[in-house]
C-alpha positions, 0 to 999 in steps of 0.5 A: 587597874584597867589596861587600855593602851599599848604603853601600859600593855608593854610595861606589863609584859616587860615584867614577865609572868609573875604572881600577878601576871599571866600570858596565854596565847589565845582564848583557846586557853580560856579555862586555864586563864580563868583559873588563874584569874580566880587565883589572882582574886584570892591574892591581891588581884592580877592580869591575864593577857590573851594573845601573848606567848610564854616568851612575852611576844605579842601575837594577838588573836582575832576577836569575834562576838562568840569570843566576847560571849565566851569571856563574859560567860566565864567571868559569870562562873566566878563566885562571889561576884568579882569586878573584872575589867576587860580590854581589847587592844588592837595590834597595828596593821592586823585584825588581831587584838590582845585581850586583857582581863584584870582585877584589883585587890578584892580580898574582903570577898575572898575566897573566890571560886571558878566553877566551884573550885578555888585556886591560888597563885604562888610565884608564876604557878596556879594551883588548886587551893587547899581546904585549909587555906580556903577555910582560913579565907572564909573565916576572914571574910566574916571577920576582919575583911568586912564592910569597914575594911573595904576601901572607899574611893569616894572618901578623901583625907580632907573629908575627915575630922582632923581634930577628932583624929588628933584627939584619938592620938592624944588619948592613945599616947596617954594610955601608952598605946602610941609613942609620943612621937606620933603627935608629930607625924603627918595625917596619912602616917597616923591613919595608916597606924590606925588601919584606916589608910592602905596604899593611899586609899581610905576604908569605910572605917575611916568615916565611922571612927573619925565622925 
């Protein structure tokens, strides 16, 4: 989610540093910030804020063309390609901004590396990822986190063939794979049971398996 106004910024800061939020005073700490962004990408996404101290106080920093170039270059060092949103929120009555880098869940592309090294996030601590975890994520990338499991914002529940879905439910009940009560559940709940809907978002498999 892109943070693009002070209200959203303050809501995020109140939550303090965590498994998905990191504060940095300036882009003088860009390297550490990017290592943390890499760790967030290897989890469920997260946000790095530059211009906020460890206590959650907004101090801001001046943003030059060089600052923007350095950030863009640092993002290019993350592999494979990741979608990272950049926001610059100005601080009233100053020439300073809070710089926000944020990413959403991109687990189907994990593991991510920054400058050739993978990172992980545990609570509010960023550390180098172990080889064992890296290998596990690599195997998942070629396995269940494939195109079918990627969320697709262009697909709505109304696009699906409800009759085909309910037909699959009836077959599942007949074969003993689903409880009989499933037939009375609403469509979103059924889609979640079929691993076609997660956090309110349909994946590509929903069109493949219900068409």
